[in-house]
C-alpha positions as CSV (number, residue, x, y, z in Angstrom):
1,M,-78.7,27.4,177.4
2,K,-81.6,28.4,178.7
3,K,-84.1,30.1,176.4
4,N,-86.3,32.9,177.0
5,F,-90.0,33.3,176.7
6,E,-90.7,34.9,173.3
7,E,-88.2,31.6,172.0
8,I,-90.1,29.0,174.1
9,K,-93.3,31.1,172.8
10,E,-91.9,31.0,168.8
11,E,-91.3,27.6,169.0
12,F,-94.7,26.4,171.1
13,I,-96.7,28.1,168.0
14,N,-94.6,26.5,165.4
15,A,-94.9,23.1,166.9
16,S,-96.8,19.7,166.3
17,L,-99.9,19.1,168.8
18,D,-97.6,16.4,170.2
19,D,-94.2,18.8,170.6
20,K,-97.2,21.5,171.9
21,I,-98.2,19.5,174.9
22,K,-94.2,18.6,175.3
23,I,-93.0,22.0,175.3
24,Y,-95.9,22.9,177.8
25,T,-95.4,20.1,180.3
26,Q,-91.5,20.8,180.0
27,A,-91.1,24.3,180.6
28,Q,-90.1,25.5,183.7
29,G,-89.2,29.0,185.3
30,L,-92.4,30.2,183.4
31,T,-94.8,32.5,185.2
32,V,-98.8,31.7,185.4
33,E,-99.4,34.4,182.7
34,Q,-96.4,33.2,180.2
35,F,-98.3,29.4,180.9
36,K,-102.0,30.9,180.2
37,E,-100.4,33.0,177.1
38,L,-99.0,30.0,175.5
39,L,-102.1,28.0,176.2
40,R,-104.0,31.0,173.7
41,Y,-101.9,29.4,171.1
42,F,-103.3,26.1,171.9
43,P,-106.1,24.2,169.9
44,I,-109.2,24.2,172.3
45,K,-110.0,21.0,171.1
46,Y,-107.4,19.1,172.2
47,L,-106.9,20.6,175.6
48,D,-108.5,16.9,177.4
49,K,-105.0,16.1,175.7
50,L,-102.8,18.3,177.5
51,E,-104.9,18.0,180.8
52,E,-103.9,14.5,180.7
53,A,-100.3,15.0,180.2
54,V,-100.1,17.6,182.9
55,N,-101.8,15.6,185.5
56,G,-99.8,12.7,184.5
57,I,-102.4,10.3,183.2
């Protein structure tokens, strides 16, 4: 069953750092605005880890 954005966002907010990265990199069908909204709930000091995951480093 495909999750709607609100379900993804709630899961993202409550997830550990590693799970936030996994959710962000594996989410499909989100708009740019929805990805930006998820970033609001991501700890800024770990953005380098998210960038590495997104870029496949």
